[in-house]
C-alpha positions in Angstrom: -147.1 218.2 112.3 -144.7 217.9 115.1 -141.1 218.9 114.4 -137.9 219.2 116.5 -134.5 220.8 116.1 -133.0 217.7 114.5 -135.7 217.4 111.8 -133.9 217.2 108.4 -137.0 217.3 106.1 -139.9 219.5 106.9 -142.7 220.2 104.4 -145.7 222.3 105.5 -148.9 222.9 103.6 -147.3 221.5 100.4 -149.4 222.0 97.3 -148.6 221.1 93.7 -150.8 222.4 90.8 -150.7 221.4 87.1 -152.4 223.2 84.3 -154.6 221.0 82.0 -157.3 221.3 79.4 -159.8 220.9 82.3 -158.2 223.8 84.2 -155.9 223.8 87.2 -155.5 220.4 88.8 -154.3 220.2 92.4 -152.4 217.0 92.6 -151.1 217.6 96.1 -153.1 219.5 98.6 -151.8 220.7 102.0 -149.4 217.9 102.7 -147.3 218.1 105.9 -144.2 215.9 106.2 -141.3 215.7 108.7 -138.4 213.4 108.9 -135.4 212.9 111.2 -131.9 211.6 110.3 -131.9 207.8 110.2 -135.7 207.6 109.9 -137.8 206.1 107.2 -141.2 207.4 106.2 -143.4 205.4 103.8 -145.9 207.2 101.6 -148.6 204.6 100.9 -151.5 204.7 98.6 -152.9 203.8 95.2 -151.5 205.1 91.9 -152.6 208.7 91.4 -152.8 209.5 95.1 -150.0 212.1 94.9 -147.1 210.1 96.4 -144.6 210.6 93.6 -145.7 214.1 92.9 -145.0 215.0 96.6 -141.6 213.2 96.4 -140.5 215.2 93.3 -141.6 218.4 94.9 -139.0 217.9 97.6 -136.3 218.1 94.9 -138.2 220.5 92.6 -138.1 218.1 89.7 -141.4 219.2 88.3 -141.5 221.3 85.1 -141.5 225.1 85.5 -145.2 225.2 84.5 -146.1 223.4 87.8 -146.9 225.6 90.7 -145.5 224.4 94.1 -146.8 226.1 97.2 -146.4 225.9 100.9 -143.0 225.4 102.6 -140.3 222.9 102.0 -137.1 223.0 104.1 -134.4 220.3 103.9 -131.3 220.4 106.1 -132.4 223.9 107.2 -132.6 225.4 103.7 -135.7 226.8 101.9 -135.9 224.5 98.8 -138.6 226.6 97.1 -136.4 229.7 97.2 -133.3 228.1 95.7 -131.8 229.4 92.5 -131.0 227.0 89.6 -127.3 227.0 90.7 -128.3 226.2 94.3 -130.7 223.5 93.1 -127.9 221.9 91.1 -125.7 221.7 94.2 -128.6 220.6 96.4 -129.6 217.6 94.2 -127.3 214.7 94.6 -125.3 216.3 97.5 -128.0 217.0 100.1 -130.8 214.9 98.7 -130.9 212.2 96.1 -133.5 210.0 94.4 -133.9 206.3 93.4 -136.4 206.3 90.5 -138.9 203.6 89.8 -137.3 202.6 86.5 -133.5 202.6 86.8 -133.3 202.0 83.0 -134.7 205.5 82.5 -132.3 207.1 85.1 -129.1 206.1 83.2 -128.1 207.4 79.8 -128.0 204.3 77.5 -125.0 205.5 75.5 -122.6 205.9 78.4 -121.0 203.3 80.7 -122.6 203.2 84.1 -119.3 203.6 85.9 -118.6 206.8 84.0 -122.0 208.2 84.8 -121.5 207.7 88.5 -118.0 209.1 88.4 -119.3 212.2 86.5 -121.9 212.8 89.3 -119.1 212.7 92.0 -116.9 215.1 89.9 -119.8 217.5 89.5 -120.2 217.9 93.3 -116.7 217.3 94.6 -113.2 218.5 93.6 -111.8 215.1 92.8 -109.9 213.6 89.9 -111.6 211.2 87.5 -109.6 208.3 88.9 -110.7 209.1 92.4 -114.3 209.4 91.3 -114.1 206.0 89.5 -112.6 204.6 92.7 -115.6 205.9 94.6 -117.9 204.3 92.0 -116.1 200.9 92.5 -116.4 201.2 96.2 -120.1 201.8 95.9 -120.6 198.9 93.5 -118.9 196.7 96.2 -121.2 198.1 98.9 -124.4 197.4 97.0 -123.0 193.9 96.2 -122.8 194.0 92.5 -120.9 190.9 91.4 -117.6 191.4 89.5 -117.8 195.2 90.3 -114.7 196.2 88.3 -116.0 194.6 85.2 -119.5 195.9 85.7 -118.3 199.5 85.9 -117.8 199.4 82.2 -121.2 197.9 81.4 -123.8 199.9 79.6 -127.3 200.0 81.2 -128.8 197.4 78.8 -126.0 194.9 79.8 -127.3 194.6 83.3 -130.4 192.8 84.6 -133.2 194.7 86.3 -132.1 193.9 89.8 -128.5 194.8 89.0 -129.5 198.1 87.4 -131.5 198.9 90.6 -128.4 198.3 92.7 -126.4 200.5 90.3 -129.2 203.2 90.7 -128.8 203.0 94.5 -125.0 203.4 94.0 -125.6 206.5 91.9 -128.0 208.0 94.4 -125.4 207.5 97.2 -122.4 208.7 95.2 -122.2 212.1 96.8 -123.1 210.9 100.3 -126.5 212.7 100.5 -128.3 213.2 103.8 -131.8 212.4 102.4 -132.8 209.6 100.0 -136.1 209.6 98.1 -137.1 206.1 96.9 -139.9 206.1 94.3 -141.3 202.6 94.3 -137.8 201.2 93.7 -138.8 197.5 94.0 -142.1 197.5 92.0 -140.6 196.0 88.8 -138.5 193.3 90.7 -139.4 189.7 91.5 -140.0 188.9 95.1 -136.5 187.5 95.9 -134.7 190.5 94.4 -137.2 192.9 96.1 -136.3 191.5 99.5 -132.6 191.8 98.8 -133.0 195.5 97.8 -135.0 196.3 100.9 -132.4 194.7 103.1 -129.7 196.5 101.3 -131.4 199.9 101.8 -131.8 199.2 105.5 -128.1 198.3 105.8 -127.0 201.4 103.9 -129.3 203.6 106.0 -127.6 202.4 109.2 -124.1 202.9 107.6 -124.8 206.4 106.2 -127.4 207.7 108.7 -129.8 208.4 105.8 -133.3 209.8 106.2 -135.5 208.0 103.6 -138.9 208.8 102.1 -140.1 205.6 100.5 -143.0 205.6 98.1 -145.0 202.4 97.7 -148.5 201.0 97.1 -147.5 197.8 98.8 -148.4 197.6 102.5 -146.0 194.6 102.9 -143.1 196.7 101.7 -144.1 199.6 103.9 -144.1 197.3 107.0 -140.6 196.0 106.1 -138.9 199.3 105.5 -140.7 202.1 107.4 -140.6 203.6 110.9 -143.7 205.8 110.1 -146.4 205.6 107.5 -148.4 208.4 105.8 -151.4 207.1 103.8 -152.2 209.4 100.8 -155.5 209.6 98.9 -156.5 212.2 96.3 -153.5 214.4 97.1 -153.9 214.5 100.9 -152.5 212.5 103.8 -155.5 210.8 105.3 -153.7 208.9 108.0 -150.3 209.0 109.6 -148.5 207.5 112.5 -146.0 204.8 113.5 -145.9 201.7 111.4 -147.3 199.8 114.3 -150.2 202.2 115.0 -151.3 202.5 111.3 -151.2 198.8 110.6 -152.7 197.5 113.9 -155.1 200.4 114.6 -156.1 201.8 111.2 -158.5 204.7 111.8 -159.4 205.8 108.3 -161.7 203.7 106.1 -159.3 203.9 103.2 -156.4 202.5 105.2 -158.7 199.8 106.5 -159.6 199.0 102.9 -156.0 198.8 101.8 -155.3 196.3 104.7 -158.4 194.2 103.8 -157.3 193.9 100.2 -154.0 192.5 101.2 -153.5 188.7 101.0 -152.3 187.0 104.3 -150.7 183.7 103.4 -152.3 181.3 100.9 -155.9 182.0 99.9 -158.5 179.1 100.0 -160.0 178.1 96.6 -163.3 179.9 97.5 -161.7 182.9 99.2 -161.5 186.3 97.6 -159.7 189.4 98.5 -161.9 192.3 99.5 -161.4 195.1 96.9 -162.2 198.8 97.6 -165.2 199.6 95.4 -165.0 202.3 92.8 -162.0 204.3 91.6 -159.9 207.2 92.8 -161.6 210.6 92.0 -160.8 212.9 89.0 -158.7 215.6 90.6 -160.0 218.0 88.0 -163.4 217.7 89.5 -163.1 216.2 93.0 -166.2 215.3 95.0 -167.3 217.7 97.8 -166.0 217.1 101.3 -164.1 213.9 101.9 -162.6 212.6 98.6 -163.0 209.0 99.7 -166.7 209.5 100.4 -168.0 207.9 97.2 -166.1 204.7 97.9 -166.7 204.6 101.7 -169.1 202.1 103.3 -169.6 204.5 106.2 -170.3 207.6 104.1 -172.8 210.0 105.7 -174.2 213.3 104.6 -171.9 215.2 106.9 -168.9 213.7 105.0 -169.8 215.8 101.9 -170.0 219.1 103.7 -166.3 219.9 104.1 -162.9 218.2 103.9 -162.4 216.6 107.3 -159.7 217.9 109.6 -156.9 215.8 111.0 -157.9 214.1 114.3 -155.4 212.8 116.8 -156.3 209.1 117.5 -153.1 208.2 119.4 -150.0 209.7 120.8 -148.5 210.4 117.3 -151.3 208.9 115.2 -153.7 211.1 113.1 -156.5 210.4 110.7 -158.6 212.8 108.5 -162.0 211.3 109.0 -165.3 212.3 110.7 -165.6 208.7 112.1 -162.3 209.1 113.8 -163.4 212.4 115.2 -166.6 210.9 116.5 -164.8 207.9 118.1 -162.4 210.3 119.9 -165.2 212.6 121.1 -166.0 212.4 124.9 -169.1 210.5 125.7 
């Protein structure tokens, strides 16, 4: 993982383990992430690949029973060494999160404007009237219609798209440097989805945000991201610029995701190509490459050890023996 002095997010060898009836489950295994101010990184993969678990580890939102290993530094601070008081100041002020379901992020018995104002007051020494003014300003920036009236709405009085905009306003209330977006457009229809993506890009330019965007939709990743990291079974199996990963996919899993995506209107007799099988049970992962049982190019060597990352471009890497063989000198 390449880092520079202006890197604001740097995770190295990140692991997340959960205890279960089957024993210890490693949901994230040796993940490296880096992010610069104003940059967007998309974490792409199927459900259960470790995307959201990695995202929550950056904020230490997992229960105390979870074991987080490796190194996580955000804005120059060691996140894994923070005390509860330091974490409380860190969340919201330095880093904030847009959750997949905004309905669950808001308390249903309090007005949304009051909840945003409370967040501002918790981190900054401002009056309630000033905090409410900030909430109104944010509602205007995320283009919520009739913002003054909507401040007094309860969560159930807003549509899904409007709640998502309110969730973005809440995430930006304390002017964080890093924004984590956990599939924020999944539950929205196509038109509202595009509006939210355009809004996020506009707000990123305005605030200089670094964004980590979790999605299983390649189309969304292409629209929002500068770089893409493809995750499978808790590991990053391919990473690089959006252009490199989409145009020159080097890992069979990435290639499978691209092949399963519809391009335009399908003919009546045309079928999308699905990736065979299902993601592995992380309590009993297969030996070697976790994607091996689903891979058309599986070879005996793939089961011997977890493949190392191989550089297939200037800033493009893939964790695959096929990629390694392709890059080997003739």
